N, C-alpha and C positions, 0 to 999 in steps of 0.2 A: 504494500500500500504506500503510494507516494503522494506528495502534495501536502495540503494543509493539515489533514488529519494526522499524518505521520510526524508533524513538527513537534507534537507533544511527547517526544521520546523521554525515556527515563534513564538517560545516561548519567552515571555518577562520575565519569571521567571525561573531561573535556580536553584531552591531549591534542596537541597540534595536529591538524589534519584528520581528526576523528570524524566519522560519518555524521554523528549527532551535531558536533560543533559546526561542521560544514553546512548541514541542513539549516540550522538555526541562523547562521550568519547570512546565508543566501536569502532566507525569508526576511530578515531584518534589512538587508541591503535592498531587497526589492521594494519593501515599504518605503524606505528612505528615498529611493529613486522615484517611485510613483507619487508619493505624497509631498515631497519637498523639491527635489531637483527638476522634475517634469512640470511643476507648477510655477516655477520662478525663472525669470531671466535676469541673471546677475550682471550688473554693469561694472561693479568694482569688487575687488577682493574683500574689502571691508563689509560691503553689503552681503556678500556670500557668507562670510563668517558669522554675521549677526543673524541672518535668517536660519542658517544651519544650526547654530547654537540654540535658537529659540525652538526649533523643531526637536532637537535632541532632548532638551529639558522637558518639553511637553510629552514626548514619547516615554521618557524614563521616570518622570516625577508625577505626571498627572493622568496619563492614560493607563487604564487597567489592562491586564494581559491574562487571557484565559489559561494559558499554560502554567501560571503560578497561582491559580485560585482566584482569578478575577480581582486581583489587587495590583497596585502599581509596583514597579520594580523597587522604588524607594521604600515602600511599606514592607516589601518582601525582605529587603536587607535589614531594616530595623527589627522585624520579627525574628529573623535569623540571629542577629546580634543578641537580642534578649534571650533567646533559647540557649545560646552558647553561654551567656553570662549565668543564667540560672543553672545550667548543667555544671558549670565550674563551681558555683556556690554549693550545690548539693554534694559534689565530689569532695570539696574542701571540708564541709561539715562532717562527712562520713569518715574522713581520715582522722579528724581530731578526736 
């Protein structure tokens, strides 16, 4: 099964050139091209940098992603950091 449905792979290793990493980066690059580059005609490098940074921030900080539970990547990172911190606290308490 290829295409959109297979993007939600459950790889735990994102080593360079892995099939999962390649599939995810192609999907992301396609969205970037379709939603940003194809929609704008950049006259200056500075304009391109501003528009691309705005798109990147919206994509990573405001837009939800179904592959990570319909939350934003920023929320996903915060949740992960909280889980790691909690696990470290539990481990530290068990050792003492």
